[in-house]
Structures are given as C-alpha cells and as structure tokens.
C-alpha positions as CSV (number, residue, x, y, z in Angstrom):
1,M,-60.4,282.9,-46.1
2,K,-63.9,283.4,-44.4
3,N,-65.4,283.8,-41.0
4,L,-68.1,281.6,-39.5
5,I,-70.9,282.2,-36.7
6,V,-72.7,279.2,-35.7
7,Q,-76.3,280.0,-34.2
8,A,-78.4,277.0,-34.4
9,Q,-80.7,277.9,-31.6
10,R,-83.9,279.5,-31.5
11,L,-85.8,282.3,-33.8
12,G,-85.0,284.9,-31.2
13,D,-81.3,283.8,-30.6
14,L,-80.5,284.2,-34.3
15,V,-82.3,287.6,-34.6
16,M,-80.2,288.8,-31.2
17,T,-77.1,287.6,-33.1
18,Y,-77.6,290.4,-36.1
19,P,-75.7,293.0,-34.4
20,L,-72.5,290.5,-34.3
21,F,-73.2,290.0,-38.0
22,I,-73.1,293.8,-38.5
23,W,-69.9,294.3,-36.2
24,L,-67.8,291.3,-37.9
25,K,-68.4,292.9,-41.3
26,K,-67.3,296.2,-40.2
27,Q,-64.1,294.9,-38.3
28,D,-63.2,292.3,-41.0
29,D,-64.7,292.5,-44.5
30,K,-64.7,288.8,-45.3
31,E,-67.6,286.9,-46.3
32,I,-69.7,285.5,-43.0
33,F,-71.2,281.9,-43.3
34,V,-74.2,281.6,-40.7
35,L,-75.1,278.0,-39.5
36,A,-78.6,278.3,-38.8
37,E,-81.8,276.5,-38.9
38,E,-83.4,277.1,-42.5
39,K,-87.1,277.5,-41.1
40,F,-85.9,280.6,-39.6
41,Y,-83.5,282.3,-41.3
42,K,-85.1,281.9,-44.9
43,E,-88.2,283.8,-43.7
44,L,-86.0,286.4,-41.9
45,L,-84.0,287.6,-45.0
46,H,-86.1,290.9,-45.1
47,I,-84.6,292.1,-41.7
48,S,-81.3,290.1,-42.0
49,P,-78.1,291.8,-42.3
50,L,-76.2,290.4,-45.6
51,V,-74.6,287.2,-44.7
52,T,-74.4,283.6,-46.5
53,Y,-76.6,281.1,-44.4
54,I,-75.9,277.5,-44.5
55,P,-78.9,275.0,-43.2
56,T,-77.9,273.3,-40.3
57,D,-78.6,270.0,-42.3
58,K,-75.6,270.9,-44.7
59,M,-73.3,271.7,-42.1
60,A,-70.7,269.2,-43.2
61,Y,-70.3,271.5,-46.3
62,L,-68.4,273.7,-43.8
63,K,-65.6,271.5,-43.5
64,N,-64.6,272.6,-47.3
65,F,-63.2,276.0,-46.2
66,S,-60.5,277.6,-43.8
67,Y,-61.8,280.3,-41.4
68,D,-60.2,283.3,-39.9
69,T,-62.6,283.6,-37.1
70,V,-65.4,281.0,-35.8
71,I,-67.7,281.8,-33.3
72,N,-70.1,278.9,-31.9
73,L,-73.0,280.4,-30.1
74,S,-74.9,277.1,-29.9
75,H,-74.9,274.5,-27.1
76,R,-75.8,271.7,-29.3
77,E,-73.4,268.6,-29.5
78,D,-73.3,268.5,-33.2
79,T,-72.4,271.6,-33.6
80,A,-69.7,271.8,-30.9
81,K,-68.2,268.7,-32.5
82,L,-68.4,270.3,-35.9
83,V,-66.3,273.4,-34.9
84,S,-63.5,271.3,-33.3
85,T,-62.7,269.9,-36.8
86,L,-62.6,273.0,-38.9
87,D,-59.4,274.9,-40.0
88,K,-59.6,278.4,-38.3
89,N,-57.1,280.8,-36.8
90,N,-59.3,282.2,-33.8
91,F,-62.3,280.4,-32.2
92,Y,-64.7,281.4,-29.3
93,G,-67.3,279.4,-27.8
94,L,-68.0,275.5,-27.2
95,E,-66.5,273.0,-28.9
96,I,-66.2,268.9,-28.2
97,E,-62.9,267.1,-29.2
98,N,-62.6,263.5,-28.4
99,G,-65.6,263.6,-26.1
100,C,-64.2,266.7,-24.1
101,K,-66.0,270.2,-23.8
102,K,-64.4,273.4,-23.8
103,I,-65.1,276.8,-24.1
104,S,-63.0,279.5,-25.9
105,G,-63.5,283.1,-24.8
106,K,-63.5,284.7,-21.7
107,W,-67.2,286.4,-22.3
108,Q,-68.4,283.1,-23.6
109,L,-67.2,281.7,-20.1
110,Y,-68.8,284.4,-18.4
111,R,-72.1,283.9,-19.9
112,T,-71.9,280.3,-19.3
113,S,-71.4,281.0,-15.8
114,L,-74.7,283.0,-15.5
115,T,-76.4,279.7,-15.4
116,H,-79.2,279.6,-12.5
117,N,-76.9,282.8,-11.7
118,N,-78.2,285.6,-13.7
119,H,-79.7,287.9,-11.2
120,Y,-76.9,290.5,-11.3
121,N,-76.0,290.5,-15.0
122,R,-76.4,293.5,-16.8
123,L,-74.9,292.7,-20.1
124,H,-77.3,291.9,-23.2
125,W,-76.6,288.4,-25.1
126,A,-75.9,290.5,-28.2
127,D,-73.2,292.2,-26.6
128,L,-71.8,288.8,-25.0
129,N,-71.8,287.2,-28.4
130,A,-69.4,290.0,-29.5
131,L,-67.0,291.1,-26.6
132,D,-64.4,288.2,-27.2
133,C,-64.0,289.5,-30.5
134,I,-65.1,292.5,-31.8
135,D,-63.1,296.2,-31.1
136,P,-65.6,298.0,-28.4
137,A,-65.2,301.2,-30.5
138,I,-67.0,299.4,-33.4
139,M,-69.9,298.6,-31.2
140,H,-69.9,302.0,-29.7
141,S,-70.4,303.5,-33.1
142,T,-73.0,301.7,-34.4
143,K,-76.2,303.9,-35.3
144,W,-79.6,302.2,-34.7
145,K,-82.8,303.5,-36.4
146,I,-85.5,305.4,-34.4
147,P,-88.9,302.9,-34.4
148,Q,-91.4,304.2,-36.5
149,G,-95.1,303.3,-35.8
150,R,-98.0,303.7,-37.9
151,Q,-100.3,306.6,-36.5
152,N,-103.4,304.4,-37.0
153,G,-104.4,302.8,-33.4
154,K,-103.3,299.3,-34.2
155,I,-101.8,297.8,-31.5
156,G,-100.6,294.1,-32.0
157,L,-101.0,291.8,-28.7
158,F,-98.7,288.5,-29.1
159,V,-100.0,286.2,-26.5
160,G,-97.3,283.5,-26.6
161,A,-93.8,282.5,-25.5
162,S,-91.4,279.8,-25.2
163,E,-92.7,278.9,-21.5
164,E,-95.9,279.2,-19.9
165,T,-94.1,281.1,-17.1
166,K,-93.0,283.7,-19.5
167,R,-96.5,284.7,-20.7
168,P,-99.4,286.3,-19.4
169,S,-103.0,284.6,-18.7
170,V,-106.1,284.9,-20.9
171,D,-107.9,286.9,-18.5
172,F,-104.9,289.5,-18.7
173,W,-104.6,289.7,-22.4
174,A,-108.8,290.0,-22.6
175,E,-108.7,292.8,-19.9
176,L,-105.9,294.7,-21.9
177,A,-107.6,294.5,-25.0
178,F,-111.0,295.6,-23.6
179,Q,-109.3,298.5,-22.0
180,L,-107.5,299.7,-25.2
181,C,-110.7,299.3,-27.2
182,K,-112.1,301.6,-24.5
183,K,-109.6,304.2,-25.3
184,G,-110.3,303.9,-29.2
185,Y,-107.4,301.8,-30.2
186,D,-107.5,298.5,-32.3
187,P,-106.0,295.7,-30.6
188,V,-105.3,292.5,-32.6
189,F,-104.2,289.3,-31.0
190,I,-101.5,287.4,-32.6
191,S,-99.9,283.8,-31.8
192,G,-97.5,281.1,-33.0
193,P,-98.6,278.0,-34.6
194,G,-99.0,276.1,-31.3
195,N,-102.6,275.0,-30.5
196,E,-102.1,276.2,-27.1
197,E,-101.0,279.8,-28.1
198,K,-103.8,279.9,-30.7
199,S,-106.4,278.8,-28.0
200,I,-105.1,281.7,-25.6
201,A,-105.6,284.2,-28.5
202,Y,-109.1,283.1,-29.5
203,A,-110.2,282.9,-25.8
204,A,-109.0,286.4,-25.1
205,A,-110.5,287.8,-27.8
206,K,-113.9,286.2,-26.9
207,K,-113.6,287.5,-23.6
208,A,-112.7,291.1,-24.8
209,N,-115.5,291.1,-27.0
210,I,-113.6,291.4,-30.3
211,P,-113.7,287.8,-31.7
212,H,-112.7,289.4,-35.2
213,G,-109.5,290.7,-33.7
214,V,-107.3,287.5,-34.1
215,I,-104.7,286.4,-36.3
216,A,-103.8,283.3,-34.5
217,G,-101.1,281.0,-35.9
218,S,-101.9,281.8,-39.7
219,L,-98.8,283.9,-40.5
220,S,-95.6,282.6,-41.6
221,I,-92.6,284.2,-40.3
222,F,-92.4,286.5,-43.5
223,E,-95.9,287.2,-43.4
224,L,-95.6,288.4,-39.5
225,I,-92.6,290.9,-40.5
226,H,-95.2,292.7,-42.8
227,F,-98.1,292.5,-40.7
228,L,-96.0,294.2,-37.6
229,E,-94.6,297.1,-39.9
230,T,-98.6,298.0,-40.1
231,L,-98.6,298.5,-36.2
232,Q,-98.4,301.6,-34.2
233,L,-97.4,299.3,-31.2
234,F,-96.5,296.0,-30.5
235,I,-97.2,294.6,-26.8
236,C,-95.6,291.1,-26.1
237,P,-93.6,289.0,-23.5
238,D,-90.1,287.7,-24.2
239,T,-90.3,286.1,-27.1
240,G,-88.9,285.7,-31.0
241,P,-91.5,288.0,-32.4
242,M,-90.5,290.7,-29.9
243,H,-86.8,290.6,-31.5
244,I,-88.1,290.5,-35.2
245,A,-90.5,293.4,-34.3
246,S,-87.5,295.6,-32.7
247,F,-85.2,294.8,-35.5
248,A,-87.7,295.4,-38.0
249,N,-88.1,299.1,-36.6
250,V,-91.5,298.4,-35.0
251,P,-92.0,300.2,-31.7
252,T,-92.2,297.5,-29.0
253,L,-93.4,297.1,-25.3
254,N,-91.7,294.2,-23.7
255,L,-93.9,292.5,-20.7
256,S,-91.0,291.0,-18.9
257,I,-92.8,288.5,-17.0
258,G,-91.5,285.3,-15.1
259,P,-88.0,283.8,-15.5
260,V,-86.4,286.3,-17.8
261,N,-83.9,289.0,-17.0
262,P,-84.4,291.9,-19.7
263,W,-80.8,293.0,-19.4
264,E,-80.1,289.8,-21.2
265,T,-82.9,289.2,-23.6
266,A,-85.2,292.6,-23.8
267,P,-85.4,294.4,-27.2
268,Y,-81.9,295.1,-28.4
269,P,-82.2,298.3,-30.4
270,P,-82.9,301.5,-28.5
271,Y,-86.0,303.2,-27.9
272,H,-88.3,300.4,-27.1
273,Y,-89.9,300.0,-23.9
274,V,-89.8,297.2,-21.2
275,L,-92.1,296.7,-18.3
276,R,-91.0,294.6,-15.2
277,S,-92.1,294.0,-11.8
278,G,-90.1,295.6,-9.2
279,I,-90.2,292.4,-6.8
280,S,-86.7,291.6,-5.6
281,C,-86.8,288.4,-7.2
282,S,-87.4,289.7,-10.9
283,G,-85.0,288.7,-13.4
284,C,-84.6,285.1,-12.0
285,W,-83.4,281.9,-14.2
286,Q,-86.0,279.7,-13.1
287,C,-89.0,280.4,-10.6
288,T,-88.7,278.5,-7.3
289,K,-91.5,280.3,-5.5
290,E,-95.0,278.7,-4.8
291,E,-96.5,281.2,-7.5
292,Q,-95.2,283.7,-9.6
293,F,-95.6,287.0,-7.2
294,C,-94.1,289.0,-10.3
295,R,-97.3,288.4,-12.2
296,K,-99.3,290.6,-9.8
297,A,-97.8,293.6,-10.6
298,F,-99.2,293.6,-14.4
299,V,-102.5,295.0,-13.7
300,P,-104.3,295.4,-17.4
301,H,-106.1,298.7,-16.9
302,R,-103.0,300.4,-15.6
303,I,-100.9,299.1,-18.3
304,A,-103.3,300.4,-20.8
305,N,-103.3,303.8,-19.2
306,L,-99.6,303.6,-19.7
307,V,-99.7,302.7,-23.3
308,H,-102.3,305.5,-23.8
309,S,-99.9,308.0,-22.3
310,L,-96.6,306.6,-24.4
311,L,-98.6,306.7,-27.7
312,L,-99.7,310.5,-26.9
313,Q,-96.4,311.4,-25.4
314,K,-98.2,312.5,-22.3
315,P,-97.0,312.5,-18.7
316,L,-96.7,308.9,-17.9
317,P,-98.8,307.2,-15.0
318,N,-96.6,305.9,-12.2
319,I,-97.4,302.0,-11.8
320,P,-97.0,300.4,-8.0
321,S,-94.4,297.8,-8.1
322,I,-93.6,298.2,-11.7
323,T,-90.4,299.4,-13.3
324,L,-90.5,300.9,-16.9
325,Y,-87.5,301.2,-18.8
326,K,-86.5,302.5,-22.4
327,T,-83.7,300.4,-24.3
328,G,-80.6,302.5,-25.0
329,R,-76.8,302.4,-24.8
330,N,-74.4,303.6,-22.0
331,T,-71.5,306.0,-22.3
332,L,-69.4,302.7,-23.3
333,G,-71.8,301.7,-26.3
334,L,-73.2,298.6,-24.5
335,Y,-76.9,298.0,-24.1
336,E,-78.7,299.8,-21.2
337,L,-82.3,299.8,-19.8
338,E,-82.8,303.5,-18.9
339,P,-85.2,303.7,-16.2
340,I,-88.1,305.9,-16.3
341,F,-89.6,305.0,-13.2
342,G,-89.7,302.5,-10.3
343,E,-86.2,301.0,-10.5
344,K,-84.8,300.0,-7.1
345,H,-81.7,301.8,-6.5
346,Y,-79.7,299.6,-4.4
347,H,-80.1,296.5,-6.9
348,S,-79.1,298.7,-9.7
349,L,-75.8,299.6,-7.6
350,Q,-74.9,296.1,-7.0
351,A,-75.5,295.0,-10.5
352,D,-73.4,297.9,-12.1
353,F,-70.8,297.0,-9.7
354,W,-70.4,293.3,-11.2
355,R,-70.7,294.6,-14.7
356,S,-68.1,297.3,-14.7
357,F,-66.0,294.6,-12.5
358,F,-66.0,292.1,-15.3
359,L,-65.6,294.5,-18.0
360,Y,-62.6,296.0,-16.4
361,V,-60.8,292.6,-15.3
362,L,-61.7,290.5,-18.3
363,S,-60.4,293.4,-20.8
364,E,-56.9,293.0,-19.1
365,K,-57.7,296.3,-17.0
366,S,-58.2,298.3,-20.0
367,S,-58.6,302.3,-19.4
368,R,-61.7,302.1,-21.4
369,Y,-63.6,300.6,-18.6
370,L,-61.6,302.1,-15.7
371,P,-63.9,305.1,-15.0
372,A,-67.0,303.2,-14.7
373,Y,-65.1,300.5,-13.0
374,E,-64.1,303.3,-10.1
375,K,-67.6,305.0,-10.1
376,S,-69.5,301.9,-9.4
377,K,-67.3,300.8,-6.7
378,A,-67.7,304.3,-5.0
379,D,-71.4,304.2,-5.7
380,L,-71.8,301.0,-4.0
381,F,-69.8,301.4,-1.1
382,S,-71.0,304.8,-0.6
383,A,-74.8,304.0,-0.4
384,L,-74.2,300.4,1.1
385,P,-71.2,300.7,3.5
386,K,-72.3,297.4,5.4
387,L,-72.0,295.3,2.2
388,K,-68.1,295.5,2.2
389,P,-67.1,293.5,5.3
390,V,-69.7,291.0,4.1
391,M,-68.1,290.6,0.5
392,Q,-64.5,290.8,2.4
393,K,-65.5,287.8,4.5
394,G,-66.5,286.1,1.4
395,H,-63.6,286.8,-0.4
396,I,-61.7,285.2,2.3
397,N,-63.5,282.1,2.3
398,L,-62.9,282.0,-1.3
399,I,-59.3,282.4,-1.2
400,K,-59.0,279.7,1.7
401,T,-60.8,277.3,-0.8
402,L,-58.7,278.0,-3.7
403,V,-55.4,277.4,-1.8
404,M,-56.7,274.3,-0.2
405,T,-57.9,272.6,-3.5
406,E,-54.6,273.7,-4.6
407,K,-52.4,271.9,-1.8
408,T,-54.4,268.7,-1.8
409,N,-54.5,268.9,-5.7
410,S,-58.3,268.7,-5.6
411,I,-61.4,269.8,-7.2
412,L,-64.4,272.0,-6.1
413,E,-67.8,270.2,-5.3
414,P,-70.1,270.6,-8.4
415,E,-72.1,273.7,-7.0
416,A,-69.6,275.0,-4.6
417,W,-70.2,278.5,-6.0
418,K,-73.7,278.2,-4.4
419,Q,-72.4,278.0,-0.8
420,Y,-71.4,281.7,-0.8
421,P,-74.1,284.9,-0.4
422,P,-75.8,285.5,-3.9
423,L,-74.2,288.8,-4.0
424,L,-70.9,287.1,-4.4
425,R,-72.1,284.5,-6.9
426,P,-71.3,286.2,-10.2
427,L,-67.4,285.8,-8.9
428,T,-67.5,282.3,-7.5
429,S,-69.6,280.8,-10.3
430,Y,-67.1,282.3,-13.0
431,V,-64.1,281.2,-10.8
432,Q,-65.3,277.8,-10.3
433,L,-66.3,277.2,-14.2
434,L,-62.9,278.7,-15.3
435,L,-61.0,276.0,-13.1
436,E,-63.3,273.2,-14.6
437,N,-63.1,274.5,-18.0
438,G,-59.3,274.8,-17.9
439,N,-59.1,271.0,-16.0
440,Y,-57.7,272.8,-13.0
441,S,-54.1,273.3,-14.3
442,K,-51.4,275.0,-12.6
443,E,-51.9,278.1,-15.0
444,I,-55.5,278.3,-14.5
445,R,-55.5,277.9,-10.8
446,L,-53.0,281.1,-11.1
447,T,-55.7,282.8,-13.3
448,A,-58.5,282.1,-10.5
449,M,-56.4,283.3,-7.8
450,K,-55.3,286.8,-9.8
451,L,-59.3,286.9,-10.4
452,S,-60.1,286.9,-6.8
453,E,-57.2,289.0,-5.8
454,E,-58.5,291.8,-8.0
455,F,-61.7,291.1,-6.2
456,R,-60.3,291.9,-3.0
457,N,-58.5,295.4,-4.6
458,A,-62.1,296.4,-5.3
459,L,-62.9,296.3,-1.6
460,Q,-59.7,298.4,-0.4
C-alpha cells in the first residue's frame, strides 16, 4: 500500500508541497506517489525530497494500486474525478463523483473558504496542505537549513510573476539595479521564457546601463537552480522561482506586491526576508482599487539601502509605509512572519485571533492550541475593546440566519457570507462553505451551529 499526493498545479505550488512530502514520509514510511506536471518535477529533482513522480498524462496508471492516504491539492476537474475512483483508506481534498463535488478535510475546506476572503489568514499553504493528516509534532520537529549565499556581491533580480499586478515595473527594476551597482554589487536580471517577461528584463537592463546583465528566458529550471546557487541574494516578487530559491537554500528577499498574502505564499523555509506595503488593504485576493496603491511604498533607492544593510549585517534603515519580515516558525512549529519593522499591530491582533480560533476549534479543542487561543483573545479585546460588541452583534445575526434556514429547510444565498463585516468573514465564509459542502444535512447544520457557538464563547 502506498500514499498519493496530487499536485498538478503550477511550479510554485509543487515546490510548496515539498514539506508535505517530508512530513508524510516521517509519519508513515510508505512509498509516496506524486502526480504532477512532468515539465516541472523533472527539472526540480535536484532539490525535491525523494518521492515517485507520476506525470499527469499517465494518471490512469494510479488506478493499479491501493492507497492508505490520498491528498488532492489540485482543483483540476480531471484529477478530482480520478481520486474518486481510487481504492483508499483516507482522503483529503477535492473529489468529483457522479458530477458532484465534495471537499474532504476540515483544513482543505478552510483553505477553500479563503477565496476572495484571505485578508486575515495567517496560515501558509504549505502548513494547510498538512494540517488535516500530519501529526503537528512532526511538523514542529522539522529542522530547516540556514540559507547560505556566496559572498560575491552577485544579486539576482527576477522580473516575472504569474500576473502583471504582482510584479514591479521596468522603471522600478532599472532604478534598483542602478542603485545596487552604485553600492558595488553585480545585479543580474532574470526572467522566465515569456516574451513579456523577457522584454521587461532587457528594458530594465538597458535603462540601468548594464545591458550585459541579463539572463532572460534562456535558462531551464534545472539551469536556473544552479545559477541561483551562485548568488549572494535573490530578489523577486511572488513567483515560482522564489520558492525554488528558498528550497535551494539561496537567501531570498520577496517583494510582496499586489494581490498576494505573504503569510500564504512567501518563502516557506526560515531565515528569508519579505517586504510588504503597510497599506491597510495589502494581502488582498484581488485588487479592487483604481490603481495599486501598495506599489507606491516600494521605492528603489530605499530598498537598495536596505539590501546593502542586510548583506553587511548593519543596522537596518526604516522604510516609510513598508513592513519587513523574516520567515520563521512560531511556538507551535507553524509558519510565521517575524516583523522586523513596520507591522501594523492592530491588524496583527485580529489575524492572530482567527488563526488561533480555527487551530483550536478544528483540532477538536486540542490542548496544544489552547494557550495561544486564550492569549489571542485576551490580546485582541484588551487592545481593541470596542470590537467585542460589533462581533457579538454579527454573531447574533449569524445564529438567526442559521436558525431560519433550518426551520424553513432553505439554503443561503451564494454570497451571504459577504453581508457581514470583513472581520467576521473568516467565520461566515467557512460556515457557508461547510453547509454547502455537506449539502445542508441535519448533521452539518448542527456542526455549523456548534462552530458558531464556539465563536460566541470566544466573545465571553
């Protein structure tokens, strides 16, 4: 009997699944099959944990085996249909059987509830991949290498990202490279194979007056890994190569720009750095503003000064409207962004509350998570006492709605969860998805009511 992980998404998603490979092998020493895109995994073998990869065009081969645990981390329809046909003891993730979709696993459900609703989420995708099925003690005990950069002044600047809104402009890259050159560093522009990315790299290099400093779209993933290992520092937006660099033990500075939440997708191993705008809407799922105000905080010469201080281990300059974090682990062994400067304390308290609430409640009130839960409640309502009556009012409205739908045997409107204040939406989104996923059965309605009542207890 084997274990199976389905991760047929993008490059970065596959790399973020590496911790799950490690943990599942430690917990259950069975062979692990991983269904993934061959174009990605084949060139990542240099940094990948030891597993048996199966290409997505050969997924029917997986039907020849029985599995102890199957974890589907993809949202593709073909993989969801496949996993429903497999012989398995335990299953987590999305499956489709007879045209019906269902998500198994409390944490897989939580992750899905974050769609357009992740502003207060502080759980990394890598941790969410595992919380349903991995012993927290195994996650806690994992040791990670300290990144080692070459002391050669060579800095990689990766200009691409999956969406235009997540990547800096040509002018930004050009000025950053120019300022780094003035400080004696050797910046090199890197891009993926897309024509738009390549044009950004060449245009920025020309503006920075370093036309020779470009490696645009010419490297395979395998070659990219080996090139990254020659750097002192890698600077990039939220992108697949960022995850490759961090797992290849290359010091990484993530410029967290646009609709990305760094608690979810920033470099996962400890001791890397993340820069994020301090604007209140940072960490959104999708920008709804007329322009991206979060970009304005990223001023190239200030970031160059910061990089210089980081590499020389000098006192760091404070950058207005910017938060600098270092990736790390909290006392529970879960991912944490440790603020170095600039974090907004009040938002942190609210997000910490929701993280500890769900960890405690979804773990069946495990004593492991109780101290952090009690502390987060005390810290939040001590600092922001006026929030409590607002949250209590929202809770009453939620209970009324749940009671009414049960009495009338009705269902919620598709986006009923959005009718509540943003601070309550982590709960209302999860409750609505829970009901829909359970087809509004009596049992699932009771579960939703109990979850809502636990929130009431938190407000006592």
